[in-house]
FIVO-761069 format. One record per residue: residue number from 1; y, x, z of N, C-alpha, C, O, CB in turn. Coordinates in pm, whole numbers, plus 50000, padded with zeros to 5 digits. Glycine has a CB too. Layout:
BEGIN
[pt NUM; [Y; X; Z]; [Y; X; Z]; [Y; X; Z]; [Y; X; Z]; [Y; X; Z]]
...
REM end
This chain:
BEGIN
[pt 1; [49882; 50082; 50000]; [50000; 50000; 50000]; [50125; 50087; 50000]; [50130; 50189; 50068]; [50000; 49906; 50120]]
[pt 2; [50226; 50046; 49922]; [50349; 50125; 49924]; [50426; 50104; 50053]; [50424; 49996; 50111]; [50438; 50089; 49805]]
[pt 3; [50494; 50207; 50096]; [50570; 50201; 50219]; [50717; 50183; 50186]; [50785; 50280; 50153]; [50548; 50329; 50304]]
[pt 4; [50767; 50058; 50195]; [50907; 50029; 50171]; [50979; 50030; 50304]; [50941; 49958; 50396]; [50925; 49894; 50098]]
[pt 5; [51083; 50110; 50315]; [51157; 50113; 50441]; [51299; 50065; 50416]; [51385; 50142; 50372]; [51158; 50257; 50503]]
[pt 6; [51322; 49939; 50444]; [51455; 49879; 50436]; [51500; 49844; 50576]; [51416; 49819; 50663]; [51456; 49754; 50343]]
[pt 7; [51629; 49842; 50600]; [51683; 49808; 50732]; [51644; 49670; 50778]; [51611; 49651; 50895]; [51833; 49820; 50730]]
[pt 8; [51647; 49570; 50686]; [51617; 49433; 50726]; [51467; 49408; 50733]; [51425; 49303; 50781]; [51681; 49335; 50630]]
[pt 9; [51386; 49501; 50686]; [51243; 49479; 50683]; [51168; 49538; 50799]; [51046; 49553; 50792]; [51188; 49532; 50558]]
[pt 10; [51235; 49571; 50906]; [51168; 49630; 51020]; [51108; 49519; 51104]; [51180; 49442; 51168]; [51265; 49717; 51104]]
[pt 11; [50975; 49510; 51105]; [50905; 49405; 51178]; [50816; 49464; 51285]; [50696; 49436; 51287]; [50823; 49318; 51084]]
[pt 12; [50870; 49543; 51374]; [50787; 49601; 51479]; [50821; 49533; 51611]; [50917; 49572; 51678]; [50808; 49755; 51489]]
[pt 13; [50741; 49430; 51650]; [50771; 49358; 51772]; [50770; 49445; 51896]; [50840; 49415; 51993]; [50674; 49247; 51789]]
[pt 14; [50693; 49553; 51896]; [50687; 49640; 52013]; [50815; 49722; 52025]; [50841; 49780; 52131]; [50564; 49734; 52005]]
[pt 15; [50896; 49729; 51921]; [51017; 49811; 51918]; [51143; 49724; 51915]; [51244; 49765; 51858]; [51015; 49905; 51797]]
[pt 16; [51138; 49607; 51976]; [51255; 49520; 51981]; [51364; 49586; 52064]; [51337; 49646; 52168]; [51219; 49382; 52039]]
[pt 17; [51490; 49574; 52017]; [51600; 49633; 52094]; [51626; 49553; 52221]; [51584; 49438; 52231]; [51728; 49640; 52008]]
[pt 18; [51695; 49614; 52316]; [51733; 49539; 52437]; [51825; 49423; 52398]; [51884; 49423; 52290]; [51802; 49632; 52541]]
[pt 19; [51837; 49324; 52486]; [51915; 49204; 52458]; [52057; 49237; 52415]; [52105; 49185; 52314]; [51918; 49114; 52581]]
[pt 20; [52125; 49322; 52490]; [52265; 49353; 52462]; [52281; 49415; 52324]; [52375; 49382; 52252]; [52322; 49447; 52569]]
[pt 21; [52189; 49504; 52287]; [52195; 49569; 52156]; [52170; 49468; 52045]; [52240; 49469; 51943]; [52093; 49684; 52148]]
[pt 22; [52072; 49381; 52063]; [52043; 49278; 51963]; [52162; 49184; 51947]; [52194; 49143; 51835]; [51916; 49199; 52002]]
[pt 23; [52226; 49148; 52058]; [52342; 49059; 52053]; [52459; 49126; 51980]; [52527; 49060; 51902]; [52384; 49019; 52196]]
[pt 24; [52481; 49254; 52005]; [52589; 49326; 51937]; [52562; 49332; 51786]; [52653; 49312; 51706]; [52603; 49469; 51993]]
[pt 25; [52437; 49359; 51750]; [52402; 49363; 51608]; [52421; 49226; 51543]; [52470; 49215; 51431]; [52257; 49411; 51590]]
[pt 26; [52382; 49121; 51616]; [52398; 48985; 51565]; [52546; 48953; 51544]; [52582; 48894; 51443]; [52334; 48885; 51662]]
[pt 27; [52630; 48990; 51640]; [52774; 48967; 51626]; [52829; 49041; 51504]; [52915; 48988; 51433]; [52848; 49011; 51753]]
[pt 28; [52782; 49163; 51481]; [52828; 49241; 51366]; [52784; 49175; 51235]; [52861; 49171; 51139]; [52774; 49385; 51373]]
[pt 29; [52663; 49122; 51231]; [52612; 49054; 51112]; [52698; 48931; 51083]; [52738; 48909; 50969]; [52464; 49014; 51131]]
[pt 30; [52725; 48850; 51185]; [52806; 48729; 51168]; [52945; 48765; 51120]; [52998; 48701; 51029]; [52814; 48650; 51300]]
[pt 31; [53005; 48867; 51181]; [53139; 48909; 51142]; [53142; 48954; 50996]; [53233; 48919; 50922]; [53189; 49021; 51233]]
[pt 32; [53042; 49032; 50955]; [53035; 49079; 50816]; [53020; 48962; 50720]; [53080; 48962; 50612]; [52919; 49177; 50798]]
[pt 33; [52940; 48863; 50759]; [52921; 48747; 50672]; [53048; 48663; 50662]; [53076; 48605; 50557]; [52805; 48661; 50725]]
[pt 34; [53125; 48657; 50769]; [53248; 48578; 50769]; [53363; 48648; 50697]; [53440; 48582; 50626]; [53289; 48547; 50911]]
[pt 35; [53376; 48778; 50712]; [53492; 48851; 50661]; [53472; 48908; 50521]; [53566; 48906; 50441]; [53526; 48961; 50755]]
[pt 36; [53356; 48956; 50491]; [53333; 49025; 50364]; [53301; 48925; 50254]; [53242; 48820; 50278]; [53220; 49127; 50377]]
[pt 37; [53340; 48960; 50132]; [53306; 48882; 50015]; [53179; 48945; 49956]; [53185; 49026; 49864]; [53425; 48878; 49909]]
[pt 38; [53065; 48906; 50012]; [52938; 48969; 49979]; [52866; 48894; 49868]; [52879; 48772; 49855]; [52850; 48977; 50103]]
[pt 39; [52790; 48966; 49787]; [52707; 48899; 49687]; [52596; 48817; 49756]; [52560; 48844; 49870]; [52646; 49002; 49589]]
[pt 40; [52545; 48720; 49685]; [52445; 48628; 49740]; [52324; 48702; 49798]; [52276; 48667; 49905]; [52399; 48530; 49634]]
[pt 41; [52276; 48803; 49728]; [52158; 48876; 49776]; [52185; 48943; 49910]; [52099; 48944; 49998]; [52114; 48981; 49673]]
[pt 42; [52304; 48998; 49924]; [52341; 49063; 50050]; [52356; 48960; 50161]; [52314; 48983; 50274]; [52471; 49143; 50033]]
[pt 43; [52417; 48846; 50129]; [52430; 48739; 50228]; [52293; 48691; 50276]; [52274; 48667; 50395]; [52508; 48622; 50169]]
[pt 44; [52199; 48678; 50184]; [52064; 48635; 50223]; [51998; 48738; 50313]; [51932; 48702; 50410]; [51978; 48611; 50098]]
[pt 45; [52015; 48866; 50280]; [51957; 48972; 50363]; [52021; 48971; 50503]; [51951; 48987; 50603]; [51976; 49110; 50296]]
[pt 46; [52153; 48952; 50509]; [52222; 48946; 50638]; [52175; 48824; 50717]; [52154; 48833; 50838]; [52376; 48940; 50618]]
[pt 47; [52158; 48710; 50648]; [52110; 48589; 50716]; [51972; 48612; 50775]; [51944; 48572; 50889]; [52107; 48471; 50618]]
[pt 48; [51883; 48676; 50697]; [51748; 48704; 50745]; [51752; 48798; 50866]; [51680; 48777; 50964]; [51662; 48766; 50633]]
[pt 49; [51835; 48901; 50859]; [51849; 48994; 50972]; [51902; 48920; 51095]; [51853; 48941; 51206]; [51943; 49111; 50935]]
[pt 50; [52001; 48833; 51075]; [52057; 48756; 51185]; [51954; 48663; 51248]; [51950; 48649; 51370]; [52175; 48675; 51137]]
[pt 51; [51872; 48600; 51165]; [51769; 48510; 51217]; [51669; 48585; 51304]; [51626; 48535; 51408]; [51695; 48440; 51101]]
[pt 52; [51633; 48706; 51263]; [51541; 48788; 51343]; [51605; 48827; 51476]; [51539; 48825; 51580]; [51499; 48914; 51266]]
[pt 53; [51733; 48861; 51471]; [51803; 48899; 51594]; [51818; 48781; 51689]; [51807; 48797; 51810]; [51941; 48957; 51561]]
[pt 54; [51842; 48662; 51634]; [51850; 48541; 51717]; [51717; 48519; 51788]; [51714; 48487; 51907]; [51887; 48417; 51632]]
[pt 55; [51607; 48536; 51716]; [51475; 48518; 51776]; [51452; 48618; 51889]; [51400; 48582; 51995]; [51364; 48532; 51669]]
[pt 56; [51490; 48743; 51868]; [51475; 48846; 51971]; [51556; 48807; 52095]; [51507; 48816; 52207]; [51520; 48985; 51918]]
[pt 57; [51682; 48764; 52074]; [51768; 48725; 52187]; [51709; 48606; 52262]; [51709; 48604; 52385]; [51911; 48691; 52137]]
[pt 58; [51659; 48507; 52188]; [51599; 48391; 52254]; [51477; 48429; 52336]; [51459; 48378; 52446]; [51561; 48286; 52150]]
[pt 59; [51394; 48519; 52283]; [51275; 48563; 52357]; [51314; 48638; 52484]; [51255; 48617; 52590]; [51187; 48653; 52268]]
[pt 60; [51416; 48725; 52473]; [51461; 48801; 52591]; [51518; 48707; 52698]; [51492; 48725; 52817]; [51567; 48906; 52551]]
[pt 61; [51595; 48606; 52655]; [51651; 48510; 52750]; [51541; 48427; 52815]; [51548; 48398; 52935]; [51752; 48419; 52681]]
[pt 62; [51439; 48389; 52739]; [51327; 48312; 52795]; [51251; 48395; 52898]; [51210; 48342; 53001]; [51232; 48265; 52683]]
[pt 63; [51232; 48525; 52870]; [51166; 48613; 52966]; [51247; 48623; 53095]; [51191; 48617; 53205]; [51145; 48753; 52905]]
[pt 64; [51378; 48638; 53081]; [51464; 48648; 53199]; [51461; 48518; 53279]; [51455; 48521; 53402]; [51609; 48682; 53158]]
[pt 65; [51465; 48405; 53211]; [51460; 48276; 53279]; [51329; 48259; 53356]; [51329; 48209; 53469]; [51477; 48161; 53179]]
[pt 66; [51219; 48301; 53296]; [51090; 48292; 53363]; [51087; 48377; 53489]; [51035; 48334; 53592]; [50978; 48335; 53268]]
[pt 67; [51142; 48499; 53481]; [51146; 48586; 53599]; [51231; 48524; 53709]; [51195; 48531; 53827]; [51200; 48725; 53561]]
[pt 68; [51343; 48465; 53670]; [51430; 48402; 53770]; [51357; 48287; 53838]; [51367; 48269; 53959]; [51561; 48352; 53706]]
[pt 69; [51283; 48208; 53759]; [51209; 48095; 53815]; [51098; 48142; 53909]; [51057; 48067; 53997]; [51150; 48011; 53703]]
[pt 70; [51050; 48264; 53891]; [50940; 48314; 53972]; [50988; 48379; 54102]; [50907; 48409; 54189]; [50859; 48414; 53892]]
[pt 71; [51118; 48400; 54115]; [51169; 48461; 54238]; [51156; 48364; 54354]; [51184; 48245; 54340]; [51316; 48504; 54220]]
[pt 72; [51115; 48414; 54466]; [51105; 48332; 54586]; [51157; 48412; 54703]; [51150; 48535; 54704]; [50959; 48284; 54612]]
[pt 73; [51209; 48342; 54801]; [51259; 48409; 54921]; [51146; 48421; 55022]; [51069; 48328; 55043]; [51379; 48332; 54983]]
[pt 74; [51138; 48537; 55084]; [51041; 48557; 55190]; [51102; 48507; 55321]; [51219; 48468; 55323]; [50999; 48708; 55202]]
[pt 75; [51025; 48508; 55428]; [51073; 48462; 55558]; [51193; 48543; 55605]; [51280; 48491; 55676]; [50960; 48470; 55661]]
[pt 76; [51200; 48668; 55568]; [51310; 48754; 55609]; [51433; 48740; 55521]; [51531; 48813; 55538]; [51266; 48897; 55608]]
[pt 77; [51430; 48646; 55425]; [51544; 48624; 55338]; [51548; 48717; 55219]; [51645; 48719; 55144]; [51669; 48638; 55415]]
[pt 78; [51443; 48794; 55200]; [51437; 48890; 55092]; [51376; 48823; 54968]; [51279; 48748; 54979]; [51354; 49015; 55134]]
[pt 79; [51432; 48851; 54850]; [51380; 48793; 54727]; [51260; 48874; 54680]; [51259; 48997; 54686]; [51489; 48789; 54617]]
[pt 80; [51159; 48804; 54633]; [51035; 48869; 54589]; [50985; 48796; 54465]; [50993; 48673; 54458]; [50927; 48869; 54703]]
[pt 81; [50935; 48870; 54368]; [50881; 48810; 54246]; [50739; 48765; 54273]; [50652; 48845; 54307]; [50886; 48910; 54127]]
[pt 82; [50716; 48634; 54258]; [50581; 48583; 54282]; [50502; 48588; 54151]; [50562; 48572; 54045]; [50585; 48438; 54340]]
[pt 83; [50373; 48608; 54157]; [50292; 48615; 54034]; [50287; 48479; 53966]; [50282; 48375; 54031]; [50148; 48664; 54066]]
[pt 84; [50290; 48481; 53833]; [50283; 48358; 53754]; [50139; 48314; 53744]; [50053; 48392; 53703]; [50346; 48377; 53613]]
[pt 85; [50112; 48190; 53781]; [49976; 48135; 53772]; [49971; 48040; 53654]; [50011; 47924; 53665]; [49934; 48062; 53906]]
[pt 86; [49921; 48087; 53539]; [49914; 48006; 53419]; [49800; 47905; 53423]; [49792; 47817; 53337]; [49900; 48095; 53298]]
[pt 87; [49711; 47915; 53520]; [49595; 47825; 53530]; [49635; 47687; 53582]; [49557; 47593; 53572]; [49488; 47886; 53621]]
[pt 88; [49756; 47675; 53637]; [49800; 47548; 53696]; [49864; 47457; 53593]; [49977; 47413; 53615]; [49898; 47575; 53808]]
[pt 89; [49799; 47426; 53483]; [49859; 47338; 53381]; [49785; 47212; 53368]; [49823; 47127; 53286]; [49864; 47404; 53250]]
REM end
């Protein structure tokens, strides 16, 4: 198989950027789409890149929300992460 390396074609889920970095990239993509007079092909590539970044941000926020929901206070008032029990459905 040929190895094509394009910026928008990076699909390595294990190498997702941190939330803040993904959000900054997404903001840059939106700004470029709004300000620049880009050809249709470039706009489509930017849209695809933006959609991937949105998905990464949503996944990171969902992970953070889950961790927050799992926090519990101990008797001493200290916060502790309780294990998630997926069997309780």
